[in-house]
N, C-alpha and C positions, 0 to 999 in steps of 0.2 A: 153782369153779363159779359164783361171783358175777359175774365180769367180763363175761360175755356179756349179762347182764340188768341192768347198773347203772342204765340209763335207766328201765327199768320199775320197779325197786325204789324209785328216787328219786321217781318220779311217784306211786306208791301210798302212800308214806310221807311225802309232802309235803316233800321235801328236794331236794338237788341231786345230779347224777351224780358230782361230785367227792367229796362226802361218802360217797355209796354205795360208791364205789371203795375207800374206806379200810377197807371190810369185810375186804379181803385182809390189810391190815396188822394190824388189831385181832385177827384170827385168828392170824396168825403170830407176833406178839410173845410172848403167853403160851405158845404152842406151843413156840417156840424156847427161851424162858427156862426153862421147866420141864424141858425135855429135858436141861438141864445136869446135872440130878440124878436124873431119873426112872429111867434105866436102872440105876444103882447101887442106888437105893432098892428097885427091883423085885427085884434080886438078893438083897438083904438081907431083904425082907419076904415074898418068894415071888412068882414070876411069875404063877401062876395066880390068886391072890387079887387082885393089883394089876390084872391084865388084865380080870377080870370086873367089878370095881368101876368101872374106867374106861369099860368098854363101856356099863354102865348109865347113867353120868353123860353120856356122849356122846349116847346116844339121847335123853335128856331135853333136852339142849342143842339138838339138832337140831329137836325139837318146838317149843322156844321160838323158834327162828329162824323156823319156818314160821308161827307164831301172832303174832309181834310186831306190835303196832298202831302203833308209832312207830319212827323211825330210831334213837333213843337205845336203846330196848330191843332192837332188832335187833342193834345193834353190841355190846351187852352179851352177848347170846346167842352171837354169833359168837366173842367172847373166851372164853366158857365152853366152846364147842366146841373151840377150839384148846387150852385147858388140859387138857381130858379126853383129847384125842387124843395129847397128849405122853406118856401112859402106855401107849399101844398100839403105835405105829409102831416105835420102836427095839427093842421086845421081839421083834418078828417077825424082824428081822435076826439077833438073838442066837439065837433058836430055830433058824433056818435053819443058822447056822454050827455049832451043836451037833449037829444031826441029820445034816447033810451035810458031811463033811470031805474033806480031801485034794484030789485033782484035780477032784472034782465041785463044789467050792465055787464056783469061778468061774462055772460055768454056772448054778448055783442062784441066786447073787446077781444074775446078769443076768436071770434069769426073774422074780425079785422086782422088779427095776427095770422089767421089761416089764409086770408087773401094775400097778405104779404108773402107768406111762405109759398103759396101756389105760384106767385110771380117769380120767386126765386127758383122754384122747381122747373118751371117752363123756360126761364131765361137761359140757363146753361145748355139745356137741350136744344133750344132754338139757335143759340149762338154757335154751339158746336156744329149743327147742321149747316148754318150759314157760312161758317168758316170753311167748310168743305167746298163750297161754291165761291162765295165772295163775302168776306167778313163785313163789308159795308151793309149788306142786307140785314144784319142783326139789328140795325138801328131803325129799320122800317116799321116794326110793330110799335115801339114806344112813340115814334113820331106820329103814326096814324092815331094812336090812342089819345095823345095830347091834342091833336087837331079835333077829334070828336068831342072831347071834353070842353074845348073852347066853344064849339058850336052848340053843345048840349050841356051846359053847366048844371051843378046841383040846384035843387029847388030853393026858392027863397026861404022856405020854412027851415031848411037845414043851415042856412047861412045868416039868419036874421039877427043873431045875438050880437055879432060884432058891430061896433060903433054905437050900440044902444047903451053901453056901459063904458065907464072910464076905468079901464083895467089898471090895476095898481102894480107897480114894480115891487113894492114892499111885500105884497102878498106872497111872493115867490120865496121869501125867507122862511121856509117851512121845513121842519125836521123830516117829515114823511117824504117830502119831495127830494131831499138830500139822499135819503135811502133809495128812492126810485132811480135817481141819477147814478148812484153807485152800482146798483144791480144792472142797469142798462149798459153802463160803460164796460163792466167786466164781461157781460154776456157777449158783446160784439168784439171785444179784444180777443176772446177765445174763438168765437164762431168764424170771424173773417180770417183769423189765423188758420183755421181748418180749411176753409174754402181755397185759400192760396196755396198752402203747403200740400194738400192732398192732390191737387192737380199735378204738381211737380213730382210727388212721390209715385203716383200712378203711372205717369209717363216714364219716369226713370226706372222703376222696378218692373212694371208689366209691359212697357212699350206700346201703350194704347195710343190711338189717334185722336183727333179733336171730337169726332162724333161719339166715340166710346167714352171719352172723358166727359163730354156733355151729358151723356146718359147717366154716368155715375154721379156727377154733380147734381143732376136734377133730383136725385133721391133725397137730397137735403131738404129742398123746399116741399116736395110732395109728402114727405113724412110729417113736416110741420103742419101742412094743411090737413092731413088725415087725423092727426091727434087733437085738433081744435075742439071737437065736442067733449072729449075727456077733460081737456084743460079747463073748458068753461065750467064743467060740473065740479071739478076739484076747486077751482077758484071761488065759485059760489059757496060751496060747502065748507071749505077749510080756510079760505082766505089767501091773500097774496104771499104771506110768509111761508106757509107750508108748501104752496105751489112752487115758489121760487127755490126752496131747499131741495125738493124732489127733482126739479128740473136740473139743478146744479149736479146732483148725483148722477143723473142720466148722462149729462154732458161729460163728466169725468170718465165714465165707462166708454162712451163713444169716442172720445179723443184717444184713449189708450188703444182701442181697436183699430182706429184709422192710422195711428202712427206706428204701431208695432205689429199689426196683423201681417202674416206671411202669405196669405191668399187673398185674392180679389174679393170674394164674398165677405170675408171678415172686415176688410177695409170698408166696403160698401155698407155693411151693418153698422160700423162706427159712424159713417156719415149720416145714416138714418137716425141714429140715437141723438146725434148733436142737432140735427134739424128739428126733431121733435122737442128737444130741450129748449131750443131757442124760442119756439112758440109759447112755451110755458113761461119763460123769463120775460118775453115781450108783454105778455098779458099781465103778469104780476107787476112789472114796472109801470105799465100804463095805468093799471088800476090804482096803484099807490099814488101816482102823480095827479090824476084828475080828481080823485076823491079827497086828496089832501088840500087842494087849492080850488074850491068850487067857484070862487069869484073871478078866477082868471084861468080857466081850463086850458085854453089855447096856449097861454104862456107856460103853464106847468107842463103840458104835453110837449111843447117845443124844447123846454129845458131837458126833460128826460130823454127825448130823442137826440138832442144835441150831444149829450153824454154818450148815448148809445153809439152814435156815429163817430165821435172822437175816438172811442175805443176801436171802431173799425178802421179809422184813418191811420192810426199808429200801428195797427196789427202787422201790416206788411213790412215796414222798416224795422219793427221790433223782432219779428219771428223769422224773417227770411235769412238774415245773417246767422241766426242761431242754427237754423236748419242746414245751411251750407257748411257751418263749422262742425256740427255734431251729428248730422244725418237724422236717422229715425229717433235717436234719443233726444235730440234737440226738439223735434216735432212733439215728442211725448211731454216735454216741459210745459206745453200749452195747457195741459190738464191741471196745472197748479192754479190757474186762474179761477175756474169754477169752484175749486176747494176754498179759495179765499172768499169768494162770493157767499158760499154756503156758511162759512164761519161768521161772516158779518150778519147774515140773516138770523142765524142761530143765536148769536149774542144778543141781538135786539129782541128776539122772542123770549130769551131767558132773563131780560131786564126786569126790574121791579115793576109792579103793575102801573104805578104812576108814570114811570119813564116810558112804558110801552103804550100808554093810552093814545098817543098821537097816531098810532097805526090802526086804530079801531074805528 
């Protein structure tokens, strides 16, 4: 939500757009780091208790972001936001996998990915519009949502499993989970690279303002939400490996369009393709994670998501210098990442039957 308004945040807090852009990284680092343990801890302490505490803290962190008078305090509040959210997101995947099993799980996970994508779609649109008035208003919606969830938490049937079992750390040493983590890491290393660099490229090349940039950025999430039914069908019919490889191919094409396109429609088409691809990779990664470790689903989901957001956390410091040094060609280098992901998935699929059995 910060990327469409980095210039406005920087101006209001007497800083630079480059420093304001690090708000993405300072959010994702604690978010990803704490997710290494948050899911298993929630299984041990009780999902409901952990979720409610985290929602209270997230709401407070969001208020601090909106009220921050300096860039330093703003970045501290963003880090606090990321830390608290680490104890909410993976629990949702675990709850879904407990409530919806069997053949319906693929569709349920794709719908969850669609909800995430829809949030990403609306977020830049709202942030861009808020930046035209006052960037602090952008934190109003997540703050209100957090408050509502504190007052009306998920039902006990959705959160009952935590604390009923003694989740094992050893159960996370699973080959299928390692693959899920790799796919998730590479997906966000590329996707967040796109969301950061395409804002800079659109502003530099086409001279658009925050509202127009927000509209262009919203196509990323809206495309991801729209493609969810197709992803659910493919995931159920073909499995996570085929789904992941197809999504990687779409991401390569999208990144090349966004980085090298000479007209705005081509660039936006690239954003749409990458947004759709991310929903496929999210669904494939989550499916591999929760089905690989059924005795500790929250722990497995949190590890896969931790890898996902570690990829997102390092995307800005990795790709921003490359873009500044090489321009559009540096942006195009991001397309190497989904190629690597597809090769990893293809190699696993081509492995001997015994070696690939862990994925079935």
